[in-house]
C-alpha positions as CSV (number, residue, x, y, z in Angstrom):
1,M,0.0,0.0,0.0
2,L,1.3,3.5,-0.9
3,I,0.5,6.4,1.3
4,R,2.5,9.7,0.8
5,G,5.5,7.8,-0.6
6,L,5.6,5.2,2.2
7,H,5.0,1.5,1.6
8,F,3.4,-0.6,4.4
9,L,1.0,-3.4,4.9
10,A,-2.5,-2.5,6.2
11,T,-3.5,-4.9,9.0
12,K,-5.8,-4.7,12.0
13,R,-2.9,-3.4,14.0
14,N,-1.9,-0.9,11.4
15,P,-5.1,0.3,9.7
16,V,-5.2,2.7,6.8
17,L,-6.8,6.1,7.5
18,V,-9.1,6.5,4.5
19,P,-8.9,10.3,4.3
20,H,-5.1,10.1,3.9
21,H,-5.1,7.4,1.1
22,V,-3.8,8.5,-2.3
23,Y,-7.0,7.5,-4.1
24,V,-9.4,9.4,-1.8
25,P,-10.3,12.8,-3.4
26,K,-10.1,16.0,-1.4
27,H,-13.2,16.6,0.8
28,E,-13.9,19.9,2.5
29,I,-16.9,21.5,4.3
30,I,-18.3,24.6,2.6
31,T,-19.8,27.6,4.3
32,K,-23.5,28.2,4.5
33,K,-23.1,31.1,2.0
34,E,-21.2,28.9,-0.5
35,A,-23.9,26.2,0.0
36,E,-26.7,28.7,-0.7
37,D,-24.8,29.8,-3.9
38,V,-24.4,26.1,-5.0
39,L,-28.1,25.4,-4.4
40,Q,-29.1,28.6,-6.4
41,Q,-26.7,27.7,-9.2
42,F,-28.2,24.2,-9.6
43,N,-31.7,25.3,-8.7
44,C,-32.3,22.5,-6.2
45,K,-32.9,21.8,-2.5
46,P,-30.2,20.3,-0.3
47,T,-32.0,16.9,-0.2
48,E,-32.0,16.7,-4.0
49,L,-28.2,16.6,-4.0
50,P,-26.4,13.3,-3.7
51,L,-26.1,12.3,0.0
52,I,-23.2,11.3,2.1
53,F,-23.5,9.8,5.6
54,V,-22.0,11.6,8.5
55,N,-19.9,8.5,9.4
56,D,-18.5,8.0,5.9
57,P,-14.8,7.1,6.3
58,A,-13.7,9.8,3.8
59,I,-15.2,12.6,5.9
60,I,-14.8,11.2,9.4
61,G,-12.1,13.6,10.4
62,L,-13.6,16.8,9.1
63,G,-16.0,17.3,11.9
64,V,-19.1,17.4,9.7
65,K,-22.6,17.3,11.1
66,P,-25.9,16.5,9.4
67,G,-27.1,19.5,7.3
68,D,-23.5,20.4,6.1
69,M,-22.5,20.4,2.5
70,V,-19.2,18.8,1.4
71,K,-17.3,19.8,-1.7
72,I,-15.3,16.9,-3.3
73,T,-12.5,17.8,-5.7
74,R,-11.4,14.9,-7.9
75,K,-8.5,14.9,-10.3
76,S,-9.3,13.5,-13.7
77,A,-7.0,12.7,-16.6
78,T,-9.5,14.0,-19.2
79,A,-11.3,16.9,-17.3
80,G,-8.4,18.0,-15.2
81,E,-10.4,18.7,-12.0
82,S,-14.0,17.9,-11.3
83,I,-16.1,19.3,-8.4
84,Y,-18.9,17.4,-6.7
85,Y,-21.2,18.4,-3.9
86,R,-22.8,16.1,-1.3
87,Y,-25.3,16.8,1.5
88,V,-24.4,15.3,4.8
89,V,-27.2,13.2,6.5
90,E,-27.4,10.9,9.5
91,I,-28.1,7.2,9.0
């Protein structure tokens, strides 16, 4: 397994923290103002966006709470960079 240039074996004693894995895209909480702008841009309600659970391993360390919106920035070979938005919900 490769994490930030280091090779090691992921085991129960040595788990991989998902947010730090090289294949996990950047996740960040956006402000309420930014969230309102996104909803206005896409002309939708928060619950009409794709959902992400509050205990999703990729956002576990961000300190998100239900009702927040998360911006996901993915790198793409063809598009360069793609931005996705998710609405945080409880299970």
